[in-house]
N, C-alpha and C positions, 0 to 999 in steps of 0.2 A: 280522341284517342291520343293525339300528339301531346296533349296536356297531361294525360295519365302517364305516358312514357317518360315525359320530362320530370314529372313529380317523382316517379320511381327512381330515376337516375340521380336526382338531387338527394333523395333519402339514402340511396346506396352510397353516394359520395360522403354524406354526413356520417353515416355509420362507420364507414371505412376510416375516415379521418379521426373519429373519436377513439377508435381502437389502436391507432398508430402511435407508437412511442415517439415522443419528440426528442428525448435525450436518451442516449445509451446509458445503461447501468454502469456506474463507476466501479472500478476494480476494488476499491477500498470502501464500499458502501457501508455506512453505519446501519446496523440492523434496526428495524422499525421500533422494537421495544426499547432499545437503548436510545434511539432518537427521541422518543417520548420523554424519557427521564432527563435527557440533556435539555430539551426545550422547557420542561417543568422547572429545572434548576435555574435556567437562564431567566425565566419569568420571575422567579423569587428573588434572584440576585439583582435583576434590573429594578425591581420594586424597592429593594433595600438601597440600591444606589441612588434612587431618586429621593428617598426619605432620610437616609443616614449616611450620606457621602463622607462626612467627617470621620465616622467610626471606621469605615472601610479604608480611608486614607491613613488613619492612625495605626491600623494593623497592616498597612501596606498590601491590601488585597485589591487586585484588579479583577473584577468579576468574570470577564470573558476568559482571561488566562487561567483563572482558577478552574473554570468548567473544563477547559481543554486539558488541563493537567489531571483533573479528577478522572476523566473518562479516557485518558491517554489517546487523545485525538489531536489533530492540528486544524488550523483554520481552513486550509484548502479542503481537507477531507469533510469538514462540516459543511462548507459552502456547496461542494459537489453533491453531497448526500441530500442537503436541503433542496437544491435545485432539481435533483432527480425526483424526489418525492413531490415537489411542487408541480412537476410535469404530469403527475398522475393525480388529478383533482380528487378522486374518490379516496385514494390512499392518504393524501395530504389532509383531507377533512377528517378522516378517521384518526390520524395522528393527533391533530389538534383537539378533537373531541376527547381523546384519552387524556391529553394534557389538562384540559379544562376539568375533567372528572377528578384527576389526581389533585389539582389545586383546590377544588371544592372540598375534597376529603381532608386535605391538610388544613384548610381554613376552619372546618368544623372541629377538628382535633385541637387546633390552637385556641379556638373560642372556649371549648370545654376546659382546657388546661387553665385558661385565664380565669374562668368562673371559679374553679377550685382554688386557685392561688388567691383570688380576691376574697373568697370565703374564709380561707385560712388566715389571711391578714386581718380581716374583720374580727375573727375570734381572738386573735393575738392582741389586737388593740383593746378589746373588751377585757381581757384578762390582765392587761397591764394598767388599766385605769384604776385609780383609788376607789375602793368600794365605799358606798354610802351605807355604812353599817349603823343601824339604829342603836345597837347596844354600845358601840364605842362612843357614839355621839352623846348618849344619855349619861354614860359614865364620865365623859369629859365635862359635861355640864355640872354633874354633882361635885367633881373636883373643884371646878371654878366657884361654885357657890359656897363650899366649905372654907375656902381660904379667906 
């Protein structure tokens, strides 16, 4: 009987601690839907930063500052909001699931655009190549033999 009561108390404590908020909600909390967009843009810019740092430097773009300016937030607001959402694991996972979904959609869209662009470039190259016209070739041969 003691083991059963101990087990129930442990379960009660676990359930209570899981429902307890670890961090108070900040006054300037970034809304969840906006946080998703911010994290998506940060992922894209960080990927660009790791592959095309020279282009970003040439245009004097600092990715994090660009994001903060775009969404009219500051670093403290972002960190406090991120920490708050991280203290709620289910909410945080939901945010990152949405970010991943948006990135997958963006990737699919970019791949489709690239296929179209590549197809158009291929057609353009074919149209710009000199045509192997049998009529022109035979008339050129006739000219050469008459001379």
